[in-house]
N, C-alpha and C positions, 0 to 999 in steps of 0.2 A: 554501657558496660552491662553485661549479663552475669549475675552471680548466683551460683547454685548454693542455696542455704538449707536444703531439705534435711541434711544430717545434723544441723545445729539449731534449727528452729522448728517448732511444731505448728506455727500459724501460717506458714507459706513455704513454697519450695524454691521460688526464684525471685530475685530482685532485678529489675531493670532500672538503671540509673542514666538519666539524660540531663544535659545542661542546655539552657537557652540563654541568649544574650539580652533578653528583655521580657517584661511582663506580657507584652503582646505575643511574643514568640512562645512563651509558656502556654498561653491560652490556645494558640494555634496547634501546638504539639498535642495538648490534651484532647482537643477536638478531633485531630487526625487519628490518634490512638483509639479513641472511643468509636469513631465512625468506621475505621478499617476493621477493627475486631468484630464489630457488629455485622458488617457487610461480609467479611471473609469467613468468619468462624461462627457467626450467629450467637455470639455471647455479648452480654452487657457488663460493663464495668461500673463501679461506683466511684465517682469523682469527689475528692475531698480537697479543701483548701481554696484559696483565692490567688489569682495571679500576682496581685500587689504584695502578697506575703512572701513571694519568691520560692514557694515550694507547693507543688500540686502532687497528689497521689491518686492514681487510678488503680483501684483494687479489683482484682479478678479472682480473689480467693487464694489459689495456689501461686498466682503470679501477681506481684505488686510492682507497679511502674511508678518510679519517683522522678518527677520533673522539677529541676532546680534552676535558679539563676546561678551565675558563677559564685556570687557572694555566699548564698545559702549552702551551696554544695561544699564550698571550702569550710564554712562554719561547722556544719553537721558531720562532715567526714564519714559518711556511711561506709565507704570503702574500708576505712580503718576499723570501724566498729564491727564490721562483718568480715574481717580479714581472714578468718579461718574458713570462710566459704570458698568454693572453687570458682575462679573467674573463667567462664566459658567463652566469653567474647568481649573484646575491648576494641572499640573503634574510636579514632580521634579525628 
């Protein structure tokens, strides 16, 4: 899910929310995001969190990528917290 938050937050313009089915998949997704953005766009993100915690964040400044396990995404409900943001893309 891609949420445009630039009109409601001053620390970022977009949130990208993804769900993984395991800690291992979380790590793989984070590595893929970091590798591809570095290769394709020549930018480096800052990775925060540990896969076993169920939530990783890759921070690119204006774009923040949240990678969750199912349980953590349901618990934190960022979609609800940022519901006034505009959903630009939703893929299931």
